[in-house]
matplotlib code that plots the C-alpha trace (Angstrom):
import matplotlib.pyplot as plt

x = [105.2, 106.9, 105.3, 105.0, 103.8, 105.8, 104.3, 107.1, 109.7, 110.1, 109.8, 112.8, 112.3, 112.5, 115.8, 115.8, 116.1, 116.2, 113.2, 113.7, 112.8, 109.8, 108.5, 108.6, 105.8, 105.8, 106.6, 104.8, 107.0, 106.3, 106.2, 108.9, 111.3, 114.1, 113.5, 110.3, 111.7, 114.8, 112.5, 110.4, 113.4, 114.9, 111.6, 111.3, 114.8, 114.1, 110.9, 112.8, 115.4, 112.8, 110.7, 113.3, 110.8, 108.2, 107.1, 107.3, 103.4, 103.5, 106.1, 104.2, 101.0, 102.8, 104.2, 100.7, 99.3, 102.0, 101.5, 97.7, 98.3, 100.8, 98.3, 95.7, 93.2]
y = [134.7, 131.6, 128.2, 127.1, 123.6, 121.1, 118.0, 117.5, 116.9, 113.5, 113.7, 112.6, 109.3, 109.4, 108.1, 104.8, 105.4, 103.3, 103.5, 105.7, 104.5, 106.8, 105.0, 101.5, 99.9, 100.9, 98.0, 97.9, 98.4, 96.2, 97.6, 95.2, 96.7, 98.7, 101.8, 102.7, 102.1, 104.2, 106.9, 107.0, 107.1, 110.0, 111.9, 111.4, 112.7, 115.8, 116.4, 116.1, 118.6, 121.1, 120.7, 120.7, 122.0, 119.2, 117.5, 113.7, 113.7, 115.4, 112.9, 110.0, 111.4, 111.7, 108.2, 106.9, 108.6, 107.1, 103.7, 103.9, 105.0, 102.1, 99.7, 101.0, 102.2]
z = [34.5, 35.8, 36.1, 39.7, 38.7, 40.8, 39.3, 36.8, 39.4, 41.0, 44.8, 46.8, 48.6, 52.4, 53.7, 55.6, 59.3, 62.4, 64.6, 67.6, 71.1, 71.0, 67.9, 69.5, 71.5, 75.2, 77.6, 80.9, 83.9, 86.9, 90.4, 91.4, 88.9, 90.6, 88.4, 90.2, 93.7, 92.9, 91.6, 94.6, 96.9, 94.9, 95.0, 98.8, 99.3, 97.1, 99.0, 102.3, 101.1, 99.9, 103.1, 105.9, 108.4, 107.8, 111.0, 111.5, 111.2, 107.8, 106.6, 107.9, 106.2, 102.9, 103.2, 103.9, 100.8, 98.6, 100.1, 99.4, 95.8, 95.3, 96.7, 94.3, 96.8]

ax = plt.figure().add_subplot(projection="3d")
ax.plot(x, y, z, "-o")
ax.set_aspect("equal")
plt.show()
């Protein structure tokens, strides 16, 4: 029977590694930052492509919902 005791071997130390972006503290993104406005524009264009038959009233309603959410209401 073989001995399965691993206590005799020295464990290998963890290699040094640079912190990944996911390991760093998250910064807050302000509403005035261009990233958010570009993302909203891109999503609006995608929605328009996926819903070509949407009426002007539906588009205005969606825009009003987005504006209310951004205003924090």
